[in-house]
N, C-alpha and C positions, 0 to 999 in steps of 0.2 A: 422746408422738410424739414424738421430736429432732426438734427446729430447722433441723439441717445437713443440705444434700440428701445429701452423702457418706454421713451416718450414717442415711439413711434406705433409701439404695441398697441400702445394705448389711444392715442392720438386716432391712428388709422385704423387698427384691426380693431379696440374697444374691450380693449382684453387688458387687466390690471398686472397679470405676474406672467411668465413664462413655466413652462412646464417641462417638466424633468432635464434630459442635457441642453434647452434649445439654447437657453444663455451661451453656456458652453461654444458651443458650436459655432454661432452667430460671431462671438467675438474673435475665435479661432481664424475665423474669414476673413472679417474684418483685418485682421491683422497681415493679410495677404496669405496663410497659409490652404494646403489643398484639404478636403476633407472626406471620407466614405460615411454616409449618415445611411445606418439601419433603424428603422421606426416604426414601429404599427398603423396599420392606414388609421388616419385619423387621430394621427400623436401629434400632428403639427409638422411634418417635415417641412414643408412648400416656404414657412415663415425663415427657416435656415438660410434660405439664399434670397428669400424677397425683401427682409431685411438687410442684408448686407447691403444688396442691391440697392437699396435706396440712400446707403450711407458712404458705400466706395466713389471716389469720380467716376463717371463711363457708363455702359450701356451693361446692365445682365442681360444676359445670351444662356435659354432655357431650351434642352433639347426633351421634344417630349414625341412620346409613338404616335399621338393619333389628334385627328383633327380635330374631333369632338371636343377628345380632355384639355388640348390647350385653346379651344376658344372658350370653351364654361370657365377655364384660371382668368382667361381675361377677361370674361364678363365680371366676375367676381372682384378683381381686381377693380375696374374702370367704378364698380358703385364704391370702392371703398375710397376713389379720389386719386388713384396710382396711375401713371400714365404708361398703359402695357398695349402690348400686338402682336399679332399673331401675325406673319410671313407662313401659308400652304399656299394649295393648287387654287382653293378657290376667289383666291386676290389676283386680279387680272387690272391690266391698263393703265387709268387713272388711279385707283386705288394705290396700285402696287407703286408706283412711282412717289404719291403722297410719301407712304411709309419709308424708301426709303431718305427721301427729303427729311421728313423727321427724326430718321437717327444719323445724316451726315450733322443737321441744325442741334443736334442734342435735345429732342423735343421727347424721346423715349426714357423709361426707366428699363423696362422691362419687354424683351422681344423672345417672341416662343415661337419654334419651330422645331419641324419633325429630322432628323439624323439627313434622309435622302435630301432636303432642302438646304441642311448645311454644309454639307460635302459638295455641293456643283461646283465648279471653279468660279461662277462669278459672283455665289453668294461669298465665299472663302475671300474673292481677290475685294470686294467692296467692305468687307470686316476686317482686311488688314490696315484699312486707313481710321479703324472707329475705335476711340477708345472701349476697352470692355474693363465693364469693375469684376467680373466674372463669367466664369462658362459653369454651368447647372446641367448635369444629366440624369433628368425622372427617369422612372422605372428602371434606374440600369442593370438590373437582374438580365434584361434582353441582352445583352453583351456576352455572358454566361453560354458554351456550346456544348454545356451541360445540362442547362436550365431549363423550365419546362417552357419557358417561352421566348426561346432564341427567338431572333430577329440578326442577319446576317450585317445589313446596314449599320448596327451597333457596333459591330467587333473593328470599323474602318474609324471609330471618334478616336481610334490613338493617335492619329495623328495631329493632334489639340496638343499634344504635349509638345510636340515641335513645332507647330505653328504659332503659338501663345503662351512661350514659357512661364512669363512674368504674369502670366491673368488665373487666379486661385481657378482650382478644377473643384467641384464637387458631384459625386456619384450617389444619388438617391434610391433606396428600395425599401418597401416592406418586406418583402419575399426573397431570403436567401439564404441555402444552408453555407456551412462552415468553406465547404470548397467553392461554391458561388461566390461568397465574399471575396475567397482569399484571389481567385479569379479577377475577377472585378477590379480591385488593388492595385494588383500586377500591370494589369493592361493599360489602365489608365496612368501608369504609372504615378500616382496619391503617395503614397508610404503607407505602412501598416502603422505606424506611428500616428497617422492622421484618422485613424478610423475610432469612428464612435456607434457604438451599436446598444440601441435602448432597451433591447427586448422585443419579444413578440406577443404577448400578453394580451388581447382584447377582452375584458371584462364582462364589459355590457352583452358580450354573446351568449347565446346558450349555446350549445354543441346537445346536439343528439344523431342518431344514429337507429335506422331502424330496418329489417330485411323484410323485406318485399315480401305483401300476401296477396293484397289488390292495393297496384302502387296507385291505379286512379281512386280507392274508395280514401286508402289513407291520404290522399294531397289533399281531396276536398275535403276530410276531417279535421287536417293542419289548419289549412284557410278558413274554416267555419269564421272562427272567430277573429279573423282579419279582414272583414270588408272593408275597404276603402284604406286601406295602408296599401304602402307602396313596395314592392317586390321582386325578386325575380326567380324563378323556375328553369334549373340548367337541366337538357334534354342532350343526349347523345347524339342523334340523326336528325337533319332538317325537316324530313316528313313529320315527328313528333314532335318537335315544336308546335306547329301548326293544329295537329289531333288534339294535342295537351289545353291550345290555348281555345279552339271551339267548344273544347271540353268544360274549360271554363269559366267562356263568355254564356255557355247555353243554363252555369249555374249561376248566375247572379253574378258573377265577377265583370270586373273590366280588362281585358288581357289582348296583348299584343306578340305576333310571334316576329324572330330576327333568327337569320341564318346568312351564312353567307351565299346559298343559293339564290336569293331574293333579288329582283334587281336593286341598282342600289338608291334609287329615289326611294321605294319603298321603303328600306330598310333606314333611311335616315330619316324619315319622316316616322316613323316608329319611335326611332331613336330621341326624334325633337320631340314627341310627344310626352315620352316616360320620362324625361325630363324637366318641361314645363308642365305637365300636369300631375294631379296630386291620386293618390287610391289606385293608378294603373300596375298592372302585373305584367311584366315582361318572359316571356319564355323564351329560353335562347338556347342556341349551343355555343360554344366556350368562344365561338367568334365576337358575342359581346361581352363588354364588361372592362376592359381596363381604363376605355377613355370615357366612363364615367365618372364623375365625383358627385353624383348626386347621394346630399348628405341622409336623406330620410327613410329610406331605405330599411326597412325593419325585419324583412326574412329573406333569405335564400333557402330556395331547399333544390336539393339534389335530386331527379327522377329517378337520374342513371350514376352508376359507379363514376368520380373522376379519376383520370391519372397518375395521379399523385397527389401526396400531400401538401406539396408547393401548391399544384393548382386548386386542390381543395382548399387553402389556406387565403389563398388571394381570391378566388369566387366568394368566399363566405365573407370573406374580407368588408365586400362592398353593402354589410348590412351594416349599420349601425355606428357611421362616419360621424354623427353627429354626436357622439358618449351616449344617447339614449337606450333603451334596452331594445335589443335584437335577439333574436333565432335562428339559428340555420339546423337544417334537417335533411340528410342524407341516405334516402334509400338506395337498397341493394340487394342485387338477389344472383344465386350462380351463372345466371347467361349474361349477365355483364362483368364476371369474371372472365369469363371465356372469352366474352368479346374482345375485354382489353388485353389478353394475352392474345387474341389473333392480329390484334391491330398491333401489336411490337413483334410478331414472327413475322406476318407477311410486308413488314416494311422493306424498305430499300435500306436503311441503316448499317454501319457497320456491325461486327457479331459485339465489338466495346459497348458500343451505344445500347444494341439492344439488351445487352446483361445488364448495363445502369439501369435500362426502363423497368427491367424487369424488378429488381432490387426495388427501386422507388412504388410499383405497384405490391410488392410482398409489405412493405413498410406502410402504405395506406391500406390493406386488407389488416395488417396486427392493429392498427385503430380503428378500425371499423370490428372487430370481431373481442378488442380488449374487455375487460371486465373491471377496468381501473378507470378512475376519470379523465374525462376525453382529454380534456386541456392539460394536465397532467404528461398525458404519449404525447400530445402534437408538442409542447413545448420543448417535453426533453429531444424529439426530432431535427430540430433547430439550434440543441445547444441550450435553450435554457431550460430552468427547474421554476417548480412551483409543490404549494403543496395543492391537496386536496381542495377544490372550488366551491363546491355547495351549487354549482349553477349551470351544470350538465346531466343527461340523464341518466349519467349513472350513479352519479354523487344524489341526485333526487330518487330514484329509483332503481338503488341497485339490484343489476341480475343474480337471479340464483343461475349455480353450475351444479354440475352431476361429474361424478368416475364416468369418462365417454370411453374407456378404454374398448370393454365387451359389444357397447351399441356400434364403436366405430369397427369392429372387427364381424360383428355381423354384416354390417352394410358393405365391407369391401366383400366380403366372401359372396354375397349374394352377387354382386357386380361379377366375380369372377366366374360362380357356378353356371349363369347365363350367358358366358359366354362374350364378357366387355365389349357387346354392340348393342345395347341397348339404354332405351333414355330413362331420365327418374321417374317418370310414369309406370314404367313396366317395373322397374327396378323395385319400385315400394310397393306394387302391388303385390309384387311376389312374396316380400317380407312381412304384408299384414295378410297374405294367403288368403285374396282375392281372385277367386278364380275365377276368369272368363273364358271366350274361344280361343283368341290367340294363346294363353296360357297353357289351354289344355293339349290344342294342335302342337306348342310345341314340347310339350312335358314338362313343363317347368313344374306344375304343380306337383309332380313326382319329384324334385328335388329336395335332398337335404336343409336349405332354408325356406323352402316354402313357408310360409305360415310362423318362420322366428321371431315376428316383431312385433307384438301385439301391443307391446307397453310401451309404445308412441303411435298418436295418430297420425293422419298423413301429411299436415300440415307442420308434425313435427320432428316426421321423420325430412319435411322437406330443407327446415332449419340444419341439422343435423347435416343433411347432403351440402349444403350451403356452406357448412362451415368444416367439411373435408377439404372440400373444395379449394377455398381459401386458404388451410394449412397445407394445401398443393399435395394430399393425397389420394387425390380423384382428378384427371383428366377429365377432358369432353373433348372429344372426334368433332371437332367444329367443320374441316373440309367434307366430313361425312353429314350423316343424319342426326349428330348432338347425343351421339353412343359414349357413356360410361367407360371410362375405363381405370386400372389401378395404373398408379405412378411407378417410378423406383420409389421414391417417399412411402408409397403408401404399400410396398412388398417391403421396406425394409422393417414398417412399422407391424405389418403381420408376423415376419420373421422373430420381431423382438419385444414385441407387445408392450412396448412404456407405456406409462401411468398417462393420460387426457381426459384434461379439463373440458368439458363445452357447457354452452350456457341454454339454458332453458331456454324454447322458445317464449317472448313475452307478450301476453295480451294486450293490445292498447287500451288504457284507458280514457272512458270520454271525459272524464275533466284534466284540467287542465291549470298546471300552478302558474300562477301571475310570474312575471319576468322580475330578476334583480331593478328595483326602482334605479335611476339616472337622473338626478333634475330635481324638480320640485313638486309635488305630491300636488295634485289640483282637484279640488270640491268640483260638485255639480256647476258653484257660479264659477269658478274660474275657469271649467272647462270650460262653459258658455263663450265667457270671454278669448279664449283661446281661438276657438272655430271662427268664431267672428276677426278677429286680429289675423289669422288664416285668409279668413276670405276679402278682406281688406291687402293683404300679402299679394294674391293673385291678381285682385284689379289690377294694382301698379306694376307689375311684372308683363301683365297682356298688355297694359300701354306701351311697354318698353321692348315686350318681345325677348323676354329675359328669361332663366328659371327662373322660379318663387324664392328658392331658396340662396339665392346671390342677392338678394336685398336682404331678409334675414332668416337663420336657421329658426329649425321649431324650438330649440331648446332658446335662445333667445324670448320668442314670442309665448314660450311658457313661462319664463320669467316676468315679462309684463303681465301676463297674467297673475300669476301668483302675488309679486308685488305692486301692480295697477298705480304703475310712479303718474303725478300729478303735473309732473312740470319739467322743463327739458333740462334741467339740473338732472332731475331723480332718473329721466331717462338715460341721461348721459351714464349713471351709476349702473348699469345693465349689463352684463358682457356680449358681447358684439357688437355693439352701437358705437361705432367710430362716429368723428367729426363730420365727417362729409355723408355719410348717412344720417346722423342726428340731423342735420341739416339739411337735406333732403326730404325726410321720409319721419321728423319726429312730430310736427302737426299732426299730418296723417294718423298717427298712430294712438296717439293722444286723444285726439277726437271719438277714435273705437272706446276709448279703455272708460273717457267721460261719457260715454255713452250718447254723443250729441248723434242727432241726426233718427233717433229713434225714438218711437213711442213710448208713454210711460206705463 
């Protein structure tokens, strides 16, 4: 193995140059220093520990939270000719014994394991006598007790500093606000001076947010032009994942459900299919995602409101890991806000934790309600900066706003006059002057607020109500029957009557602007060749029982289709084709490009 990082990048991974801070981090770790690495998903974090592990003497130890994630990364490394393995609960008997023999004999470059496995006394004892090149802690935000993905076992990793004091420690994540970053660095004793923060921007992802009107129809409309693409639809409940998957299958899509209530065998099989097959949609709760290294996820759709901006950023970050265009759409309604607040208030967490979760939810609602560039709001939350991106729903189709102070006063007054115990349908009917048996029986047609809101239709009033719930002016009695009431902030608003800008309900347009291009543009002939290259890749992947993307990413196949290399030397110039992959697959893909085996 060549000792120069650039030579390894080229020969093993098939890339000609490093990106961003990669080279600085790699040199820093090779010199024996610790490192905290924050880099957006798809930014190349793994190279920051994989290449030093190939250069420094000893075994590179990688802590990873999920079996699926480590097995995926090991499969990709082996395809590139790197000696990698994973130690987890699926390894038993002779296979496990052989792995430890390989460790003892220095036959491995990288060994992946979960924190629970690493912290077992027998594992630590074996590693005490094993020369280590480094210890890399992936998904390091899991150790933050204030983070959205806290895992108690990650907290115990602070023992590594005392047990392996001279071994470089790396903590890597794509999702961490400033308090979380500080906690990681302090807890793992990495040193603030060893921090490398590359920013959070994922320019290839187009962000969009829409208020729920008919979420099923909105979903089908969003997916209409995406048949054959891989994607993820996130839902809040287990039952909903199954219902949505059934709806998608009934409408001609290929969809699978995934949630923690399923039998493990079924869940693992669905995850395996999602990774190995093309064009599948995974409908899942948040139980799904962290273990997915699938680069060709083209969209992430949230049918329900996520828990925080951190969760939203990480979940949408599963799209477009290959750098090609991807889209993220979040649907939300007043009922989502109510459910999220109920989760917070009903938890057994300490009051301080509840307050923090409430602030995080408020920040997410601010993102959803914003009339500014989505990317600007998202990045600013993480302490990053950006100008208007030109590639989000707000930039492409700016929302209209209006002075909503009088409108809000009308809605709040109607809630008050009707007794602060009725749901949105009844309150809106009163505002619109719609007299039915219940309204007349209650005498609400005689109230001063009856019929004072004809300037907005029912859908517009629903939108206004959602915005006022998001602003915290209206509360919902979840424990009762969903009755609306005026919050303390709402009462203050009625007293002070400050200005309030509200968004006009946007009517969805049928047309869809093309996503921003990333990678080569393909004409009809190149597209046909690209499809044939994908078919050949799938055949090779099935024969080895590995995900197709560990052979070549779509981006690499697109370059092949655009350039049509005619020799191994020309093929070697395409990014993503390292020496081992070239030797294994070069002739097979050249045969497809040269049209061999096809009739004229």
